[in-house]
C-alpha positions in Angstrom: -0.2 0.1 -0.1 1.2 3.6 -0.5 1.4 6.3 2.5 -2.3 7.3 1.6 -4.1 4.2 1.9 -1.8 2.9 4.4 -2.8 5.8 6.9 -1.1 5.2 10.8 -3.4 5.6 13.2 -1.7 8.9 14.5 -2.0 10.6 11.1 -5.5 9.2 10.6 -6.4 11.0 14.5 -5.2 14.1 13.0 -7.1 14.0 9.8 -10.4 12.7 10.9 -10.6 15.6 13.8 -11.8 18.5 12.0 -14.0 16.0 10.0 -15.8 14.8 13.3 -15.8 18.4 14.6 -17.8 19.6 11.2 -20.5 17.0 11.3 -21.3 17.4 15.2 -21.4 20.7 14.8 -23.9 20.6 11.9 -25.7 17.6 13.6 -26.2 20.2 16.6 -27.0 23.3 14.6 -29.8 21.1 12.6 -31.4 20.2 16.0 -31.2 23.9 17.3 -32.6 25.4 14.0 -35.3 22.4 14.1 -37.4 23.1 16.8 -34.3 22.8 19.6 -34.0 26.4 20.4 -37.9 26.3 21.0 -38.2 23.7 23.1 -35.3 25.2 25.4 -37.3 28.5 25.8 -40.5 26.6 26.7 -38.5 25.0 30.2 -36.8 28.1 30.6 -34.4 28.7 27.8 -30.7 28.4 28.1 -30.2 29.1 31.7 -32.3 26.3 32.3 -31.5 23.9 29.7 -27.5 24.6 28.6 -25.8 22.1 30.6 -28.4 19.6 29.8 -27.9 19.7 26.1 -24.2 19.3 26.9 -24.7 16.4 29.2 -27.4 15.0 27.6 -26.2 11.3 26.5 -25.3 10.5 30.0 -28.0 12.7 32.2 -31.2 10.7 29.6 -29.7 7.3 30.8 -31.7 6.0 33.6 -29.9 6.9 36.5 -27.7 8.9 34.4 -25.1 11.0 36.6 -22.0 13.3 36.1 -19.9 13.4 39.1 -18.0 17.0 39.7 -14.8 15.8 37.9 -16.5 14.9 35.0 -18.2 18.0 35.0 -15.3 19.9 35.6 -13.2 18.1 32.9 -16.5 18.6 30.1 -16.1 22.3 30.8 -12.5 22.8 31.6 -12.2 25.9 29.3 -14.3 27.9 31.1 -14.9 29.5 34.1 -15.5 27.1 37.0 -17.4 29.7 39.0 -19.3 30.6 36.1 -20.2 26.9 35.2 -20.9 26.4 38.8 -23.6 29.6 39.0 -24.8 28.2 35.7 -25.4 25.2 37.2 -27.2 26.8 40.3 -29.6 28.1 37.8 -30.4 24.9 36.1 -31.0 23.6 39.6 -33.1 26.7 40.6 -35.2 26.1 37.2 -36.0 22.6 38.4 -34.2 20.9 35.7 -31.2 19.3 37.5 -30.7 17.8 40.8 -27.5 18.2 42.6 -26.1 15.8 44.9 -24.1 16.8 48.1 -21.0 15.2 46.4 -21.4 17.9 43.5 -22.6 14.8 41.0 -25.7 16.2 38.9 -28.8 14.0 37.9 -31.9 15.2 35.8 -35.1 15.8 37.7 -38.4 14.7 35.8 -38.8 18.0 34.2 -35.5 17.7 32.7 -35.8 14.2 31.5 -39.1 15.7 29.8 -36.5 18.3 28.0 -34.2 15.7 26.9 -37.2 13.6 25.5 -38.1 16.5 23.5 -34.9 17.1 22.4 -34.4 13.5 21.3 -37.6 13.7 19.0 -36.0 17.4 17.8 -32.5 15.7 17.0 -34.2 12.8 15.4 -36.4 14.6 13.0 -33.4 17.1 12.1 -30.5 14.6 11.4 -33.0 12.6 9.5 -33.6 15.9 7.1 -29.9 16.7 7.3 -28.6 13.2 6.2 -31.3 12.3 4.5 -29.0 11.9 1.1 -26.8 9.8 2.9 -28.8 7.2 4.7 -25.8 4.4 3.8 -22.7 6.9 4.9 -25.0 7.4 8.2 -25.0 3.6 8.6 -21.7 3.2 7.9 -20.0 5.6 10.6 -22.6 4.6 13.2 -21.3 1.2 12.8 -17.6 2.3 12.6 -17.6 4.7 15.5 -19.2 2.3 17.7 -16.6 0.1 17.4 -14.0 3.1 17.9 -16.2 4.0 21.0 -16.4 0.5 22.3 -12.4 -0.2 21.7 -11.7 3.4 23.6 -13.8 2.1 26.7 -11.9 -1.3 26.7 -8.7 0.4 26.4 -9.6 3.3 29.3 -10.5 0.1 30.9 -7.3 -2.2 31.0 -4.8 1.3 31.3 -6.6 2.6 34.4 -7.4 5.8 32.3 -10.0 8.0 32.0 -11.3 7.8 35.6 -11.9 11.0 37.8 -11.2 14.2 35.8 -12.1 12.5 32.6 -14.6 14.1 29.8 -14.7 11.1 28.4 -15.4 8.9 31.4 -18.0 11.2 32.1 -20.0 10.6 28.5 -19.1 7.7 27.5 -20.9 5.2 26.3 -23.7 7.4 25.3 -27.0 6.3 25.8 -28.7 4.9 23.3 -32.3 3.4 23.9 -33.6 1.0 21.6 -35.4 2.7 18.6 -32.8 5.2 18.4 -32.6 6.7 14.6 -29.6 6.3 12.9 -29.0 10.5 12.8 -29.3 10.7 16.7 -26.7 7.5 17.2 -24.2 9.1 14.8 -24.3 12.5 16.5 -24.0 11.8 19.9 -21.1 9.0 19.2 -19.7 11.7 17.2 -20.0 14.2 20.2 -18.7 11.5 23.0 -15.6 10.8 20.3 -15.0 14.9 20.5 -14.2 14.3 24.0 -11.6 11.4 23.9 -9.6 14.0 22.1 -10.4 16.6 24.2 -8.6 14.6 26.8 -6.1 13.5 24.7 -5.3 17.0 24.1 -5.6 18.1 28.0 -2.7 15.6 29.1 -0.8 17.0 25.7 -0.7 20.7 26.9 -0.5 19.8 30.7 2.5 17.4 30.0 4.1 20.0 28.1 3.4 22.6 31.4 0.4 24.5 30.2 -3.0 25.2 31.7 -6.6 25.5 30.5 -5.9 29.3 30.8 -2.3 29.3 28.9 -3.3 26.8 26.1 -6.2 29.1 24.8 -3.6 31.9 24.8 -0.9 29.9 22.8 -0.4 30.9 19.2 0.7 29.0 16.3 4.5 27.8 16.7 6.6 24.9 17.2 5.2 24.7 21.2 1.5 24.1 19.4 2.4 21.6 16.8 4.2 19.8 19.1 1.0 19.5 21.7 -1.2 18.9 18.3 1.2 15.9 17.6 1.0 14.8 20.9 -2.4 14.8 20.8 -2.6 13.1 18.1 -0.5 10.4 19.1 -2.6 10.0 22.3 -5.9 9.9 20.7 -4.8 7.6 18.0 -5.4 4.1 19.8 -9.1 3.4 19.4 -8.9 3.6 15.6 -6.5 0.5 15.1 -9.7 -1.2 15.7 -10.3 0.0 12.0 -8.3 -1.3 8.9 -6.7 1.3 6.9 -9.6 1.3 4.3 -12.2 1.4 7.1 -10.3 4.8 8.1 -9.9 6.2 4.5 -14.0 5.5 4.2 -14.9 7.1 7.9 -13.1 10.2 6.0 -14.6 9.8 2.4 -18.4 9.3 4.5 -17.5 12.2 7.0 -16.5 14.7 4.3 -19.8 14.0 2.2 -22.1 14.8 5.1 -23.6 18.1 4.6 -22.6 20.8 7.1 
């Protein structure tokens, strides 16, 4: 095989990350514009629903809980005090229950909103990706294997515990009958958390903080951190053959967004 076909996992991790981001953002935007924003307003607007949307694949699960460390990892680039105030507003709106240890769960009202959001995102992604049903199904299957392998590796390595966004959000909640578009949207979102943890580990190893890495401009140090991020996020893609990795890139590139 030539170098393009025999795509090493660490190289693939760098190529696929922006494609994953683009497809995920397009799916979330379609849901917001297709009724998600209106549903949010019925429950009090973003002040009441913002974190529920962000944490939906865990909080929508029966007994789904996000602990304090997981929440901090998911929101690592935001001001912790402001995030806590934001969660206070969710609690005040009756959407979220916060336990004494800081862990959060959705209330009955919060779950009702998440049920509505699920329906909205199902309709929106069906429309958005209507011309690509085979690509969606291939991506759902491939991403399912990648996420499953990522979970297995995290368990074997003792990695992805407290302070891991991926551990907080994986596996995504997928009740029976979940449409392919929603499966794809939520698997893409969960995979983004895996790379986010790899990126955080890479910049921390280089002596940065969540604040300083945001301020770091282009240059050799930024490049080194991105390459290390690719290395750290690559292992789950070993479950795919080189041809399957190329197919994933092609399928993601073909999706509108």
